[in-house]
N, CA, C and O atoms as a GROMACS GRO file, in nm:
protein
  364
    1MET      N    1  12.145  25.800  13.451
    1MET     CA    2  12.131  25.690  13.536
    1MET      C    3  12.222  25.567  13.478
    1MET      O    4  12.209  25.532  13.361
    2LYS      N    5  12.306  25.510  13.561
    2LYS     CA    6  12.370  25.390  13.518
    2LYS      C    7  12.283  25.269  13.541
    2LYS      O    8  12.195  25.268  13.626
    3ALA      N    9  12.311  25.172  13.463
    3ALA     CA   10  12.232  25.044  13.467
    3ALA      C   11  12.234  24.989  13.612
    3ALA      O   12  12.136  24.937  13.665
    4SER      N   13  12.355  25.006  13.670
    4SER     CA   14  12.369  24.947  13.815
    4SER      C   15  12.286  25.023  13.914
    4SER      O   16  12.264  24.974  14.025
    5ASP      N   17  12.235  25.149  13.879
    5ASP     CA   18  12.150  25.221  13.970
    5ASP      C   19  12.019  25.173  13.983
    5ASP      O   20  11.956  25.199  14.086
    6ASP      N   21  11.960  25.096  13.876
    6ASP     CA   22  11.829  25.046  13.882
    6ASP      C   23  11.821  24.896  13.883
    6ASP      O   24  11.712  24.842  13.865
    7THR      N   25  11.930  24.827  13.904
    7THR     CA   26  11.937  24.690  13.902
    7THR      C   27  11.988  24.641  14.032
    7THR      O   28  12.094  24.679  14.081
    8LYS      N   29  11.900  24.545  14.092
    8LYS     CA   30  11.926  24.496  14.225
    8LYS      C   31  11.935  24.340  14.213
    8LYS      O   32  11.856  24.279  14.140
    9GLN      N   33  12.026  24.278  14.281
    9GLN     CA   34  12.018  24.133  14.288
    9GLN      C   35  11.991  24.088  14.427
    9GLN      O   36  12.044  24.146  14.522
   10TYR      N   37  11.913  23.987  14.444
   10TYR     CA   38  11.866  23.930  14.571
   10TYR      C   39  11.895  23.778  14.571
   10TYR      O   40  11.889  23.713  14.467
   11SER      N   41  11.927  23.726  14.685
   11SER     CA   42  11.938  23.582  14.709
   11SER      C   43  11.798  23.540  14.742
   11SER      O   44  11.713  23.621  14.777
   12ALA      N   45  11.775  23.404  14.731
   12ALA     CA   46  11.637  23.345  14.760
   12ALA      C   47  11.609  23.381  14.910
   12ALA      O   48  11.498  23.420  14.946
   13GLU      N   49  11.711  23.367  14.990
   13GLU     CA   50  11.696  23.390  15.135
   13GLU      C   51  11.651  23.531  15.163
   13GLU      O   52  11.562  23.555  15.244
   14ALA      N   53  11.719  23.632  15.090
   14ALA     CA   54  11.693  23.769  15.118
   14ALA      C   55  11.543  23.799  15.074
   14ALA      O   56  11.469  23.870  15.142
   15LEU      N   57  11.504  23.742  14.963
   15LEU     CA   58  11.363  23.763  14.919
   15LEU      C   59  11.266  23.702  15.020
   15LEU      O   60  11.158  23.756  15.044
   16LYS      N   61  11.303  23.591  15.078
   16LYS     CA   62  11.207  23.524  15.170
   16LYS      C   63  11.192  23.622  15.302
   16LYS      O   64  11.086  23.642  15.360
   17ALA      N   65  11.310  23.676  15.336
   17ALA     CA   66  11.310  23.771  15.447
   17ALA      C   67  11.228  23.894  15.421
   17ALA      O   68  11.151  23.937  15.507
   18GLU      N   69  11.244  23.951  15.305
   18GLU     CA   70  11.172  24.070  15.260
   18GLU      C   71  11.022  24.042  15.252
   18GLU      O   72  10.944  24.131  15.287
   19ARG      N   73  10.974  23.920  15.205
   19ARG     CA   74  10.839  23.890  15.209
   19ARG      C   75  10.784  23.873  15.354
   19ARG      O   76  10.672  23.912  15.385
   20ALA      N   77  10.869  23.812  15.440
   20ALA     CA   78  10.821  23.798  15.576
   20ALA      C   79  10.809  23.924  15.642
   20ALA      O   80  10.730  23.931  15.736
   21ARG      N   81  10.880  24.032  15.606
   21ARG     CA   82  10.865  24.163  15.663
   21ARG      C   83  10.750  24.252  15.582
   21ARG      O   84  10.724  24.369  15.613
   22GLY      N   85  10.694  24.189  15.487
   22GLY     CA   86  10.585  24.255  15.412
   22GLY      C   87  10.646  24.359  15.316
   22GLY      O   88  10.578  24.458  15.285
   23LYS      N   89  10.765  24.343  15.268
   23LYS     CA   90  10.825  24.438  15.187
   23LYS      C   91  10.832  24.406  15.042
   23LYS      O   92  10.907  24.469  14.967
   24THR      N   93  10.745  24.298  14.998
   24THR     CA   94  10.760  24.251  14.853
   24THR      C   95  10.620  24.274  14.791
   24THR      O   96  10.587  24.202  14.697
   25GLY      N   97  10.537  24.367  14.835
   25GLY     CA   98  10.412  24.398  14.771
   25GLY      C   99  10.415  24.462  14.628
   25GLY      O  100  10.522  24.502  14.580
   26ASN      N  101  10.302  24.471  14.565
   26ASN     CA  102  10.306  24.530  14.433
   26ASN      C  103  10.318  24.681  14.444
   26ASN      O  104  10.310  24.739  14.553
   27ARG      N  105  10.338  24.743  14.331
   27ARG     CA  106  10.338  24.890  14.327
   27ARG      C  107  10.201  24.939  14.356
   27ARG      O  108  10.103  24.870  14.326
   28ALA      N  109  10.190  25.053  14.412
   28ALA     CA  110  10.063  25.110  14.432
   28ALA      C  111   9.975  25.132  14.308
   28ALA      O  112   9.853  25.126  14.316
   29ASP      N  113  10.040  25.157  14.194
   29ASP     CA  114   9.957  25.184  14.072
   29ASP      C  115   9.945  25.050  13.993
   29ASP      O  116   9.901  25.057  13.878
   30SER      N  117   9.980  24.929  14.043
   30SER     CA  118   9.964  24.809  13.970
   30SER      C  119   9.808  24.781  13.964
   30SER      O  120   9.733  24.792  14.060
   31PRO      N  121   9.772  24.743  13.841
   31PRO     CA  122   9.634  24.695  13.829
   31PRO      C  123   9.600  24.570  13.903
   31PRO      O  124   9.685  24.481  13.916
   32VAL      N  125   9.484  24.559  13.950
   32VAL     CA  126   9.442  24.446  14.031
   32VAL      C  127   9.330  24.366  13.943
   32VAL      O  128   9.229  24.427  13.907
   33TYR      N  129   9.348  24.242  13.911
   33TYR     CA  130   9.263  24.168  13.843
   33TYR      C  131   9.229  24.038  13.920
   33TYR      O  132   9.319  23.976  13.976
   34PRO      N  133   9.105  23.995  13.924
   34PRO     CA  134   9.079  23.873  13.991
   34PRO      C  135   9.126  23.748  13.913
   34PRO      O  136   9.102  23.733  13.793
   35VAL      N  137   9.191  23.663  13.985
   35VAL     CA  138   9.234  23.535  13.922
   35VAL      C  139   9.162  23.427  13.980
   35VAL      O  140   9.193  23.383  14.091
   36ASP      N  141   9.065  23.382  13.912
   36ASP     CA  142   8.982  23.267  13.957
   36ASP      C  143   8.993  23.146  13.867
   36ASP      O  144   9.075  23.141  13.775
   37GLU      N  145   8.909  23.050  13.896
   37GLU     CA  146   8.919  22.927  13.820
   37GLU      C  147   8.886  22.941  13.670
   37GLU      O  148   8.932  22.864  13.586
   38ASP      N  149   8.805  23.042  13.644
   38ASP     CA  150   8.773  23.078  13.498
   38ASP      C  151   8.902  23.129  13.432
   38ASP      O  152   8.931  23.088  13.320
   39PHE      N  153   8.977  23.210  13.491
   39PHE     CA  154   9.100  23.254  13.437
   39PHE      C  155   9.185  23.138  13.399
   39PHE      O  156   9.221  23.130  13.281
   40TRP      N  157   9.222  23.046  13.485
   40TRP     CA  158   9.300  22.935  13.460
   40TRP      C  159   9.250  22.838  13.356
   40TRP      O  160   9.326  22.780  13.278
   41ARG      N  161   9.113  22.823  13.358
   41ARG     CA  162   9.047  22.735  13.260
   41ARG      C  163   9.074  22.787  13.121
   41ARG      O  164   9.092  22.710  13.027
   42ASN      N  165   9.078  22.917  13.107
   42ASN     CA  166   9.098  22.981  12.963
   42ASN      C  167   9.239  23.031  12.937
   42ASN      O  168   9.264  23.091  12.833
   43ALA      N  169   9.328  23.009  13.026
   43ALA     CA  170   9.460  23.060  13.008
   43ALA      C  171   9.525  22.980  12.897
   43ALA      O  172   9.494  22.863  12.877
   44LYS      N  173   9.618  23.048  12.823
   44LYS     CA  174   9.700  22.989  12.717
   44LYS      C  175   9.838  23.038  12.736
   44LYS      O  176   9.865  23.153  12.771
   45VAL      N  177   9.928  22.939  12.709
   45VAL     CA  178  10.068  22.974  12.714
   45VAL      C  179  10.099  23.051  12.585
   45VAL      O  180  10.066  23.002  12.477
   46VAL      N  181  10.162  23.169  12.592
   46VAL     CA  182  10.204  23.256  12.482
   46VAL      C  183  10.353  23.257  12.478
   46VAL      O  184  10.415  23.309  12.571
   47MET      N  185  10.412  23.203  12.376
   47MET     CA  186  10.558  23.217  12.362
   47MET      C  187  10.597  23.318  12.274
   47MET      O  188  10.516  23.350  12.186
   48PRO      N  189  10.716  23.380  12.281
   48PRO     CA  190  10.754  23.498  12.193
   48PRO      C  191  10.780  23.433  12.054
   48PRO      O  192  10.812  23.315  12.045
   49PRO      N  193  10.766  23.512  11.950
   49PRO     CA  194  10.792  23.460  11.821
   49PRO      C  195  10.937  23.411  11.811
   49PRO      O  196  11.028  23.466  11.872
   50PRO      N  197  10.954  23.302  11.731
   50PRO     CA  198  11.077  23.232  11.729
   50PRO      C  199  11.188  23.319  11.663
   50PRO      O  200  11.305  23.286  11.677
   51ASN      N  201  11.156  23.427  11.593
   51ASN     CA  202  11.263  23.504  11.521
   51ASN      C  203  11.307  23.617  11.610
   51ASN      O  204  11.382  23.704  11.565
   52LYS      N  205  11.264  23.622  11.740
   52LYS     CA  206  11.308  23.730  11.822
   52LYS      C  207  11.420  23.685  11.911
   52LYS      O  208  11.422  23.574  11.962
   53ALA      N  209  11.513  23.776  11.928
   53ALA     CA  210  11.636  23.745  12.004
   53ALA      C  211  11.640  23.828  12.129
   53ALA      O  212  11.614  23.948  12.116
   54SER      N  213  11.670  23.783  12.245
   54SER     CA  214  11.680  23.869  12.364
   54SER      C  215  11.828  23.904  12.382
   54SER      O  216  11.914  23.816  12.388
   55VAL      N  217  11.856  24.031  12.391
   55VAL     CA  218  11.999  24.090  12.398
   55VAL      C  219  12.002  24.185  12.509
   55VAL      O  220  11.901  24.238  12.557
   56HIS      N  221  12.119  24.205  12.547
   56HIS     CA  222  12.160  24.322  12.642
   56HIS      C  223  12.229  24.428  12.566
   56HIS      O  224  12.340  24.409  12.518
   57LEU      N  225  12.162  24.546  12.554
   57LEU     CA  226  12.216  24.645  12.465
   57LEU      C  227  12.240  24.777  12.549
   57LEU      O  228  12.150  24.823  12.620
   58ARG      N  229  12.357  24.832  12.539
   58ARG     CA  230  12.391  24.952  12.596
   58ARG      C  231  12.375  25.073  12.506
   58ARG      O  232  12.451  25.087  12.410
   59ILE      N  233  12.281  25.160  12.534
   59ILE     CA  234  12.260  25.280  12.449
   59ILE      C  235  12.262  25.403  12.533
   59ILE      O  236  12.252  25.398  12.656
   60ASP      N  237  12.276  25.513  12.466
   60ASP     CA  238  12.287  25.643  12.537
   60ASP      C  239  12.156  25.663  12.619
   60ASP      O  240  12.049  25.629  12.569
   61ALA      N  241  12.162  25.714  12.734
   61ALA     CA  242  12.056  25.726  12.830
   61ALA      C  243  11.950  25.823  12.765
   61ALA      O  244  11.830  25.795  12.778
   62ASP      N  245  11.988  25.936  12.696
   62ASP     CA  246  11.900  26.023  12.634
   62ASP      C  247  11.820  25.961  12.525
   62ASP      O  248  11.700  25.985  12.509
   63VAL      N  249  11.888  25.882  12.452
   63VAL     CA  250  11.807  25.799  12.342
   63VAL      C  251  11.701  25.710  12.407
   63VAL      O  252  11.586  25.708  12.362
   64LEU      N  253  11.736  25.639  12.507
   64LEU     CA  254  11.636  25.549  12.574
   64LEU      C  255  11.529  25.634  12.627
   64LEU      O  256  11.414  25.600  12.604
   65GLU      N  257  11.551  25.742  12.697
   65GLU     CA  258  11.449  25.824  12.756
   65GLU      C  259  11.360  25.882  12.655
   65GLU      O  260  11.240  25.893  12.676
   66TRP      N  261  11.418  25.922  12.540
   66TRP     CA  262  11.339  25.971  12.429
   66TRP      C  263  11.228  25.872  12.384
   66TRP      O  264  11.110  25.904  12.377
   67PHE      N  265  11.278  25.746  12.355
   67PHE     CA  266  11.186  25.641  12.318
   67PHE      C  267  11.082  25.617  12.430
   67PHE      O  268  10.963  25.607  12.402
   68ARG      N  269  11.126  25.606  12.554
   68ARG     CA  270  11.028  25.579  12.662
   68ARG      C  271  10.926  25.691  12.671
   68ARG      O  272  10.810  25.668  12.703
   69ALA      N  273  10.972  25.812  12.642
   69ALA     CA  274  10.868  25.931  12.652
   69ALA      C  275  10.764  25.928  12.552
   69ALA      O  276  10.666  26.003  12.558
   70GLN      N  277  10.783  25.835  12.449
   70GLN     CA  278  10.683  25.828  12.352
   70GLN      C  279  10.569  25.731  12.389
   70GLN      O  280  10.468  25.718  12.320
   71GLY      N  281  10.591  25.664  12.503
   71GLY     CA  282  10.477  25.572  12.564
   71GLY      C  283  10.517  25.433  12.553
   71GLY      O  284  10.630  25.396  12.522
   72ARG      N  285  10.408  25.350  12.583
   72ARG     CA  286  10.424  25.204  12.568
   72ARG      C  287  10.470  25.158  12.449
   72ARG      O  288  10.437  25.226  12.351
   73GLY      N  289  10.546  25.051  12.428
   73GLY     CA  290  10.600  24.989  12.302
   73GLY      C  291  10.730  25.048  12.261
   73GLY      O  292  10.765  25.032  12.144
   74HIS      N  293  10.812  25.120  12.346
   74HIS     CA  294  10.923  25.185  12.310
   74HIS      C  295  11.028  25.080  12.252
   74HIS      O  296  11.098  25.107  12.155
   75LEU      N  297  11.032  24.966  12.314
   75LEU     CA  298  11.125  24.866  12.260
   75LEU      C  299  11.089  24.816  12.118
   75LEU      O  300  11.176  24.785  12.037
   76SER      N  301  10.965  24.808  12.095
   76SER     CA  302  10.909  24.767  11.963
   76SER      C  303  10.948  24.880  11.858
   76SER      O  304  10.992  24.853  11.746
   77ARG      N  305  10.928  25.006  11.903
   77ARG     CA  306  10.968  25.118  11.807
   77ARG      C  307  11.116  25.124  11.784
   77ARG      O  308  11.162  25.154  11.674
   78MET      N  309  11.193  25.094  11.891
   78MET     CA  310  11.345  25.092  11.866
   78MET      C  311  11.366  24.983  11.771
   78MET      O  312  11.441  25.006  11.676
   79ASN      N  313  11.308  24.863  11.781
   79ASN     CA  314  11.332  24.754  11.679
   79ASN      C  315  11.298  24.798  11.544
   79ASN      O  316  11.370  24.770  11.448
   80ALA      N  317  11.183  24.869  11.533
   80ALA     CA  318  11.138  24.921  11.397
   80ALA      C  319  11.236  25.021  11.330
   80ALA      O  320  11.253  25.026  11.208
   81VAL      N  321  11.296  25.097  11.418
   81VAL     CA  322  11.405  25.197  11.362
   81VAL      C  323  11.524  25.116  11.320
   81VAL      O  324  11.578  25.141  11.212
   82LEU      N  325  11.566  25.025  11.394
   82LEU     CA  326  11.681  24.931  11.355
   82LEU      C  327  11.644  24.860  11.229
   82LEU      O  328  11.725  24.851  11.137
   83ARG      N  329  11.532  24.813  11.223
   83ARG     CA  330  11.487  24.738  11.096
   83ARG      C  331  11.492  24.826  10.972
   83ARG      O  332  11.546  24.788  10.868
   84SER      N  333  11.435  24.951  10.986
   84SER     CA  334  11.445  25.031  10.878
   84SER      C  335  11.585  25.067  10.832
   84SER      O  336  11.614  25.071  10.712
   85PHE      N  337  11.673  25.093  10.928
   85PHE     CA  338  11.819  25.121  10.903
   85PHE      C  339  11.880  24.998  10.820
   85PHE      O  340  11.948  25.015  10.719
   86LYS      N  341  11.848  24.872  10.872
   86LYS     CA  342  11.910  24.754  10.817
   86LYS      C  343  11.850  24.741  10.670
   86LYS      O  344  11.925  24.713  10.577
   87GLU      N  345  11.726  24.758  10.652
   87GLU     CA  346  11.663  24.744  10.519
   87GLU      C  347  11.711  24.852  10.421
   87GLU      O  348  11.730  24.829  10.301
   88ALA      N  349  11.730  24.968  10.476
   88ALA     CA  350  11.782  25.076  10.383
   88ALA      C  351  11.923  25.043  10.334
   88ALA      O  352  11.958  25.072  10.220
   89HIS      N  353  12.002  24.984  10.419
   89HIS     CA  354  12.138  24.948  10.377
   89HIS      C  355  12.158  24.816  10.300
   89HIS      O  356  12.266  24.787  10.248
   90GLU      N  357  12.049  24.740  10.295
   90GLU     CA  358  12.048  24.616  10.217
   90GLU      C  359  12.019  24.646  10.069
   90GLU      O  360  12.053  24.567   9.981
   91ARG      N  361  11.958  24.760  10.044
   91ARG     CA  362  11.921  24.792   9.905
   91ARG      C  363  12.040  24.835   9.816
   91ARG      O  364  12.022  24.864   9.698
   0.00000   0.00000   0.00000
């Protein structure tokens, strides 16, 4: 699968039109949690750690699928593998 196969771009107007037609609902398997005043009273802003960088990385599809098949946290595991490689080469 190419990145362009699963990436879509929409204008604000197109999204408004989709919403008006009822086409912007959640996935059927999305969890539903009540969001009440208690939620907002206890909510905290969580920022990513300052030492993390967001990048666009092109990798082989089979490598990505292998990591994804291991379950949630595949990006963290990929980071751990890269960190191990880096540390091994710093010695």
